N, C-alpha and C positions, 0 to 999 in steps of 0.2 A: 667231174664229168657232169655234163649238162642232161637235160631231159632229151630222151630219145624222140626222133621225129616221128609224127603219126604215122608215116608210111610203113613204119616197123611193125605196126600192131595189126593183128587180125581183126577182120570185121565178123560180125556175127554169123554162125553157121546156119542161122535159121531164127525166125520168130515164132513164137508159140503163144496160144491163148487158152486161158481156162475162164470160161465165163467172160466177164468184163474185164479180166486181168491180162494184160499183154506183156510178154517178157521179150526182151532183146538180149541176145547173148554176145558178149565181147570176149576178146582175148588180150591178155598182156603178152609180151614176147621177151625172150632172152636171146639176142642174136636171131637166128633162123628159126628157133623153136617157140611154138605157141605154149603158153603156160597159163594155168590158173584161170579158167573162164570165170567171167563176171556177169552177172545178170542185172540189167536195169528193168524195174517193173513199172508199168503204167496202168492207172485206173482214172478214167475221164481226163482231166486236164493236169494231173498230178503224177510226177514220178517218184518213186521209192528208190532213193539213191541216184547217182548220176554216172557211175562207171569211172574209168581211169582217165587221165589227162590225155594220154597218148591217143585215146579214141574220142576226144571231145568233139572234134569236127563232125563225125559220124553221128554222135548223139544228139548234137544240135540240129543237124539236118532232119534226122528222124523226128525229134521233138517239135520242130517247126511244123512239119507236116500234120502233127496230131494236136497242134494248138495248146502245147504245154505252157502253163502259167505258174507252176509251183513245183518245188522240189522238197521232199521230206527225207531227212537224213536219219540212218540208224545209228552211225557214229563217225568219227572223223578221219578214218583211214583213206589213203589216196585212191584206192581202187573203188571207193564208194562216193567220193566227193570231187573227183577230178575234173568233171565236165561242168560243175555248178558255176564257176566264175563266168564261163562263156554263156551258159544258159541265162545267167542274170544280165550280163552286159549286152548280149545280142537279142534275147527274147523278152527281156524285162521280167523274168521269172522270180517269184518270191521264193527264198530259201529258208527252210525251217530246220532246225537241228536240235538235239539235246542240249540243255543249258550249258553243261560242261564242255561241249563241243564249239560253242559259239566263238570263244576267243581263239580256239585253234584254228577254225576256219578263217577267221580275220588276219591271223598272223601265223600261217602255217610254218611249222618248223621244217628245216631242211631235211629231206628224207635221206637215209643211208643209200650208197651208190647202187646196191642191188635193187632196191625198191624204186629208185629213179629210172634204172634201166628197164625193169619189168612194166612198171605202171605209170611213171612220169611223176613230175613234182607238181602238186596242185598249186594253183594261183589263189591269192587272197580273195575272199568273198564275204560280204556282210549277210549274216544270218539272224533270224529271229528265234528266240527260244521255243521249243515245242511245249505246248500245254499238255495237261494230262489226257486230254481227249481232243482228237483232231477229226473233222469231217472232211471226207475225200468223196468226191462225186455224189455228194448228198447222204453218204452213209457215215456213221460215227465209228471211229476206231479208238481203242483204248492204247495208251502209250505205256508200255510195260518195262520198267527198269530191269535190266539183265547185265549187270556188270560181270567181269571176269576176262572176256577177251580184251576189252578196254574199260576203263572206269565210267566212261559216258555212254556205254552201249545200251540201246533200247530196241525192244521188238514193238510191232504194231499188230494189234489183235482186233478182228471184227467179230463181235460175239454172236450175231445172228447167223452169218455164213460160216462162222468159225474158221476165218482165213488168218494165218499167222506169218507176218513178214519177219523173218529171223535174222536178217543181217548176216553176221558172221557167228551167231550163237551155235546154230547147227550148220555144220559144213559137210559132213559125211557120217555114215552110219558109226564109224569109230575113227575120229580124227587121230592120224598117227603122229603128228607133229604139234609141238607147242613152242610158243616163244619163252624165254626165261622170265619175262615180266608177267606172263599170264599165271593165274592161280586156278589149278583144277577144282579145288573145293568151292570156289565162288562160281566157277562155270557150271559145276554140278547143281549148285543151289538155284542158279538161273534156269537151267534146263528143267529142274523140277518144278519151278514156278510156272513156266509156260506149259509144261506137260499136264498141270493140274487144270488148265483151261480147256482141255480136250479139244485141241484144234483138229480140223478136218483136212485142210489143206496147208502144207508149208510152202512159203515162197522164199527160197534160200538164194542168197546172192551168188553162191557158187555151184549148187546143186540144181538149181531151177526149181520146177514145181515137184513136190513130194507128196504123193497121196497118202492117206491113212497117217496123217501127221502126228497125232498123238501117240500111235504105236511106234512110228519112227523115233520120236523123242525118247520114249521109255526104253526102246532098244539100245539107244545111244547111252542112256544112263546105265543100263544094266552091264553093257560091255565095259564102260569105263570103270565101274565098281569092281567088276570081275578082274579087270587088268590091275586094278589097286591091290585087290587081295592076293593074286598071284605074285605081284611084285614084293609085296610085304613077305610072303613066304620064303621067296629067294633071298631077300635082303637079310632076313633073320637067320638064313644059313650062312651068311658071311659074304655073300656075292656084292660087287660093287654096283654102283648105279649103271655104269656102262655095261657090265656083265648081264645085269638083269635085263637091260634094254635089249642087247643082242639076243638073249635067250627067248624073250617074249615078242619082239617086234622086228628082229633081224637087224642087219647093219644100217646105218645112217644112209639116206638117199641123196638124190641130186639136190633136192630143196636145201638140205643142210650145207651142201658144198657151196652152191651158189649164193647162199645168205651168209656165208662165213660163220656158220654155227648159230646164227640168230634163231632160226627154226630148227628144232631137232627132236628126235624120239626121246633122247634122254632127258630133255626138259619136261616132257609129259610124265615120264616115269618118276623123275625126281619130285615133281610137284604132287603126284599121287602118294608117294612115299611120305612126304611132309604131311599131307593131309591125314595120313594114318599114324603119324607120330613116330615114324621109324628113321626119317632122314632129316638132318638139321636144316 
């Protein structure tokens, strides 16, 4: 199944600005349903991530109006890099990405069907490795390694304003789904690493702007740890992973169905149990 035509994709429900940071909200689609909003952030002539391939024409038009000359990526997933090839070819934008993501952008693997349907298949693009610090609109940002969601994942932190661009590290107050390849222990370590920076504002690729960023991160950490404790207590009583998942998080939802089980609540529970030494 090929890439879905751009017309299937929703355009931003609005643009929002926090100081010099502008956000554009995009939607992937599954048939007639809008799913999983994705935010592209702009500071000066730089974009933080570029959204999904299905919205690339819209992103390029928006970027052209704003004189975009560079894209900085948090990781290689298609809902974050999908417009980068067109931004590079049509606007001459420089593409920067974590070192481990450079080869994945140059030779993108074929995404599973459900991911191509929702976000589209990214085209190859040449990227330069991100340094440990990058200057955006005259302001320095620290590049913070935050693996867990993907091995190449990074966040961008501005220490004076205490802005934190979180990519997919922080998605919601308690993410109910995990992919089987993700590791809850590594994600928690990354969350604790950036929470220690005491960010004021989170710029989340899916939630948009999140005020009181440090507390939002700490709340996520607390909820994940409490979920792990509750899961361990039930597992030690002999409940299976599926039974523990249903008891604590309810039945699997539409995302598990549409992804063929790649995204599932049971993956989160299983990973938390492995972290606690309960599940092999």
